[in-house]
C-alpha angles and dihedrals in degrees: 000000000000126000092208111137094024122122126209114249111239106229098192111114119240108249097224134224120339110229140177118199117200121202130171096267105021146026121223127200117196121241091254088066091056090046094051092048090051097253095289116198088214137027138181119226115219127187131198111203094190097054095029091232133143122206132195115204125187113239142153127271089251094062117104113262093011114159127199109260127158139017117230121283111287093025097064099083101163144015123311117246122200118194101175104139095215091050094046090051093048092051095035093063088076092058136063110206116204121225110270128217119258111291094018135096126222117225145166125214124207125194121232137213124212119236102194095184092059096034088235143123118218119206120202108215095186091076097043119146119224127216147137132245137189113273113254128211131035120357117239115253113255 
């Protein structure tokens, strides 16, 4: 029996969608974003006011405006949350968050596209999807 015409099955898992979730006090990037960028310890955030896009680019800790991002592969078990107020404000200007009901948080999620040549992910804010989610963490005292 010949194996001519057969193709090997690629067993690497697809990473999934690249997403950025913007809330009023933080920005969250899903784990797939960290995976596709190669789990960088630091990234630079770039914005394009004309196209309303946000980009994350892997960099070193010595680069100007570098922010801490991911843990090494195997240690980054969930999404990456950035709470830097200047960064949240710079990205947040592209989004209008609706008021959320008591105990919930309003958010918008934008899809990203990988640019392998630049080691960057570009998020298009124009097609962001809005929603609300239950508030996590401690409950406020009543």
